[in-house]
C-alpha positions in Angstrom: 123.1 93.8 77.7 122.5 90.3 79.0 119.8 89.6 81.7 121.2 88.3 84.9 120.4 84.6 85.9 118.0 84.5 88.4 115.6 81.7 89.9 112.3 81.2 88.1 109.1 80.3 89.7 107.5 77.0 89.1 104.3 78.1 90.2 103.9 81.5 87.8 107.1 81.1 85.5 108.0 85.1 86.6 111.7 85.7 87.3 112.4 86.3 91.0 113.7 89.9 91.4 116.7 91.0 93.3 115.3 93.4 95.8 118.7 94.6 96.8 119.5 96.2 93.4 116.0 97.8 93.2 117.9 101.8 93.3 116.2 104.7 92.2 119.6 105.9 90.4 119.4 102.7 88.2 118.6 103.2 84.5 115.7 100.6 84.6 114.5 101.0 88.0 110.9 102.0 87.0 110.8 98.8 84.9 112.5 96.7 87.6 110.4 97.9 90.2 107.0 96.9 88.1 108.4 93.4 87.5 109.1 93.2 91.3 105.6 94.1 91.9 104.3 91.5 89.3 106.2 88.9 91.2 105.0 89.5 94.5 101.5 89.8 93.1 101.7 86.2 92.2 104.0 84.7 94.4 103.4 85.9 97.9 100.3 85.4 99.9 98.2 87.7 101.5 99.1 86.4 105.0 102.8 86.9 104.2 102.3 90.4 103.0 100.5 91.4 106.1 103.8 90.1 108.0 105.8 92.5 105.8 103.8 95.6 106.7 104.1 94.4 110.1 107.7 94.1 110.1 108.1 97.7 108.3 105.8 99.0 111.3 107.8 97.3 113.9 111.3 98.5 112.3 110.0 102.0 112.3 108.7 101.8 115.7 105.3 102.2 114.8 102.2 100.6 116.5 102.3 97.2 114.7 100.2 95.7 117.4 97.1 97.5 116.4 97.6 96.6 113.1 98.0 93.1 113.8 94.4 93.0 114.3 93.3 93.9 110.8 92.4 91.1 108.5 95.1 90.2 105.8 93.3 91.1 102.7 93.5 94.7 103.5 97.5 94.5 103.3 97.2 93.2 99.5 98.8 96.3 98.0 100.4 98.0 100.5 102.2 94.7 101.4 104.0 94.6 98.2 105.9 97.9 98.6 106.8 97.2 102.1 108.1 93.6 101.1 110.3 95.4 98.7 111.7 97.9 101.3 112.1 95.0 103.9 114.4 93.0 101.3 116.7 96.1 101.0 115.0 97.6 97.7 113.8 101.1 96.9 110.6 102.4 95.9 109.4 105.5 93.6 108.5 108.5 95.9 104.7 108.2 95.1 104.4 104.5 96.6 106.9 105.9 99.9 103.9 108.5 100.3 101.4 105.8 99.7 103.1 103.4 102.6 103.1 106.2 105.0 99.5 106.8 104.3 98.0 103.5 104.4 99.9 102.3 107.3 98.1 104.9 109.4 95.0 103.9 108.1 95.6 100.3 109.1 96.7 101.1 112.6 93.6 103.3 113.1 91.6 100.3 111.6 93.3 98.2 114.2 92.7 100.3 117.1 89.1 100.5 116.3 88.6 96.9 116.1 90.7 96.6 119.4 88.6 99.0 121.3 85.4 97.5 120.1 86.2 93.7 121.0 86.9 95.4 124.2 83.5 97.0 124.5 85.1 100.6 125.5 85.1 104.0 123.4 88.6 106.2 124.0 87.3 109.4 124.2 90.3 111.0 122.7 90.7 108.7 119.9 91.2 110.2 116.6 88.7 109.5 113.8 89.2 106.2 112.2 90.5 106.2 108.7 87.8 104.6 106.6 89.0 103.1 103.0 87.7 105.7 100.8 86.0 104.6 97.3 89.0 105.7 95.3 91.2 103.5 97.1 88.8 100.6 97.0 88.7 100.8 93.4 92.2 101.2 92.8 92.9 97.7 94.7 90.3 96.1 92.7 91.3 97.6 89.5 95.2 96.4 90.6 94.1 92.9 91.1 92.6 92.3 87.9 95.6 94.1 86.0 97.3 91.1 87.5 96.5 89.4 84.5 97.8 92.2 82.4 101.0 92.1 84.2 101.3 88.7 83.5 101.1 89.2 79.9 103.9 92.0 80.1 106.2 89.5 81.8 105.5 87.1 79.0 106.9 89.5 76.4 109.8 90.3 78.2 110.5 86.7 79.0 110.0 85.8 75.3 109.6 88.6 72.8 110.5 87.1 69.6 107.4 84.6 69.7 105.0 87.2 71.6 101.7 87.9 69.8 99.7 91.0 70.8 96.6 89.4 69.2 96.3 86.5 71.6 95.1 88.7 74.4 91.7 90.1 74.9 91.7 92.8 77.6 88.3 93.5 77.1 87.2 90.2 78.0 89.2 90.3 81.0 87.9 93.6 82.4 83.9 92.8 81.5 84.5 89.4 83.0 85.6 91.0 86.4 82.7 93.5 86.3 84.7 96.4 86.1 83.0 99.6 85.9 84.2 103.1 84.6 85.8 103.9 87.7 87.8 101.0 87.8 88.7 101.3 84.2 89.9 104.9 84.6 92.7 103.2 87.3 93.6 100.8 84.6 94.3 103.4 82.1 96.6 105.4 84.8 98.5 102.0 85.3 99.9 101.7 82.0 99.8 105.7 80.9 103.5 106.1 81.3 104.4 102.7 80.2 102.6 103.4 76.9 104.5 106.8 76.7 107.9 105.3 77.4 107.5 102.5 74.9 106.6 105.0 72.4 109.6 107.0 72.8 111.6 103.8 73.1 110.5 103.3 69.5 110.9 106.7 68.2 114.5 106.6 69.5 114.7 110.2 70.3 115.9 109.5 73.9 119.3 107.9 74.4 118.4 106.4 77.8 115.4 104.9 76.7 117.5 103.8 73.5 119.9 101.8 75.7 117.4 100.6 78.4 115.3 98.8 75.6 118.5 98.0 73.7 117.6 94.0 74.1 114.5 94.3 72.0 114.1 95.0 68.3 111.9 97.4 67.1 109.3 95.2 65.6 109.3 93.5 68.9 108.6 96.9 70.5 105.8 97.8 68.3 104.1 94.4 69.0 104.5 95.0 72.8 103.0 98.6 72.6 99.8 97.4 70.5 99.2 94.8 73.5 99.5 97.7 75.9 97.3 100.0 74.0 94.7 97.3 73.4 94.4 97.5 77.5 94.1 100.9 77.0 91.5 100.8 74.5 89.5 98.1 76.5 89.4 100.4 79.4 88.2 103.4 77.8 85.5 101.3 76.0 84.3 100.5 79.4 84.6 103.9 80.2 82.6 105.4 77.3 79.7 102.4 77.7 79.3 103.4 81.1 78.5 107.0 80.5 75.9 106.0 77.5 74.2 103.8 80.0 74.1 106.0 83.0 70.6 106.6 83.9 69.5 110.2 83.9 69.0 112.0 87.1 65.3 113.0 85.8 63.5 111.8 82.9 62.0 114.7 80.7 59.3 112.4 79.4 58.4 108.7 79.4 57.6 109.1 75.8 61.1 109.5 74.5 62.2 106.2 75.7 59.3 104.8 73.9 60.0 106.4 70.8 63.5 105.3 70.7 63.2 101.6 72.1 63.0 100.3 68.5 66.1 102.2 67.1 68.7 100.0 66.1 72.5 100.5 66.9 75.4 98.8 67.9 76.6 99.5 71.6 80.0 99.1 71.6 83.1 98.6 69.0 86.1 97.6 71.5 88.4 97.5 68.8 88.1 100.9 68.0 87.3 102.0 71.6 84.0 103.6 70.7 80.5 103.4 72.2 77.2 104.5 71.3 75.7 107.5 73.2 72.2 107.0 74.8 69.7 107.2 71.9 67.5 109.8 73.9 70.0 112.4 72.9 68.9 111.9 69.2 65.3 113.5 69.8 65.9 117.2 69.1 69.5 117.5 68.3 70.8 119.2 65.3 73.6 117.0 64.1 73.8 113.1 64.8 77.4 111.5 64.0 77.0 107.6 63.2 79.8 105.2 62.2 78.9 102.1 60.5 81.4 99.5 61.8 80.6 96.9 58.7 81.0 99.4 55.9 83.5 101.5 57.4 81.4 104.6 56.7 81.0 107.4 58.9 78.1 109.6 58.3 76.4 113.1 59.6 73.0 113.7 60.0 72.0 117.6 60.0 68.5 118.6 61.2 66.3 120.4 58.5 65.3 123.2 61.0 65.2 124.1 64.6 62.8 121.2 65.9 66.2 118.9 65.3 66.1 115.4 64.3 63.5 113.0 65.3 63.1 108.8 65.7 60.4 106.9 64.1 61.4 102.9 64.8 64.6 102.7 63.3 64.4 105.5 61.0 66.0 109.0 61.9 63.4 111.8 61.0 63.9 115.2 59.8 67.6 115.6 58.5 68.3 117.5 55.4 69.5 116.5 51.9 73.0 117.7 53.0 73.5 115.0 55.3 76.2 112.6 54.0 78.4 109.6 54.7 81.9 108.9 53.8 84.2 105.9 53.7 87.3 106.0 56.2 90.0 104.3 54.5 92.2 104.5 58.1 89.5 104.1 60.6 91.3 103.7 64.0 93.4 106.7 63.1 90.3 108.5 61.8 87.9 107.8 64.6 90.9 108.5 67.3 90.9 112.2 65.5 87.2 112.4 65.7 87.1 111.7 69.5 89.3 114.2 70.2 87.5 116.8 68.2 85.6 119.7 69.6 82.5 121.7 67.9 84.9 124.0 65.5 86.9 120.7 64.3 83.8 118.8 63.7 83.0 121.5 60.8 85.6 120.8 58.8 86.1 116.9 59.7 83.8 115.4 57.2 85.5 118.0 54.2 89.0 116.7 55.4 88.1 113.0 54.6 89.3 112.4 50.9 86.5 109.9 49.4 83.2 110.5 47.8 80.2 111.8 49.5 77.3 109.5 49.7 73.7 110.2 50.6 72.6 108.9 54.0 69.7 106.5 54.5 67.3 107.1 56.9 67.3 103.8 58.7 70.3 102.8 60.9 71.0 98.9 61.8 73.2 96.8 64.1 75.9 97.7 62.8 76.0 101.4 63.5 77.6 103.2 66.5 75.9 106.4 67.6 79.0 108.6 67.7 77.8 112.0 68.9 75.1 114.7 68.5 75.2 118.4 68.5 72.3 120.1 70.1 
């Protein structure tokens, strides 16, 4: 299946989309729609995106004059979709719904600005739609994801030389100061694409097999590895945020002092894991740890109902039944551990086919504090 020759942008190197061919019934509609969004992200300015929204409003006989009072940066996301529609393309249903709701918000924002400028208040004016926190986080996450979208284009343009290890999504998210709320949107952005590529590699779906017929299976596997690294980086941000979140009410200041000298590793982006708050160890019946250097997972079991304790870098009050085992396939086994509930955890250590090793009491900078059981 040969690609249609289209103009390549000198600025970004992204292929210019053929908007009129973006039709829902097309086999590769979803993929080509995403490519079009990537292109617009790099090539179309906020000012032009605003003009696209105003054109859309005018063509649908809506109040474009009021929306014109709003600053261009508010049109960034909806402008991309309107740009596609204005050029004869079709968009997914959820994006069409987004256009309808977002344009109403922009019109109302414009009305409020005009009223404020004139110094008057309209008594029967509808309440102004304020941009919600989730909408703002989604827009910010989409802006940062623009770099990931460029990586996807690099694969599509040259899959043979694509190397997933050349990309560091965790560094991108940390540099952009992404929080857990932003990271959850990043996970949503790429969830469907990851499932689609996984299915294409499996070869069970004939339509996907044909749709990705230009790519060899090893190429798709490298592409999937990069996509999963984005997902892992986002989940690491989410896990780290949960662990460092301040408790609503401290039980005792003394607990903070007790665990202040405990040595542990906060995150491991490669495995998508982060340490829990060490405060949770005090009084717990079980503590699970993972040594990223030795690849050993350990389970501390409290000797009695008082639970585990901490003194400096040492775990106290654990029984001789506490053991650790070496993981032969850490990525797969840690993933299984993360999805295990209390019942599954009871059998988890027994299912690892390596030798039991007695746990030492001291932790170090290589240990991830995985989970506690109260």
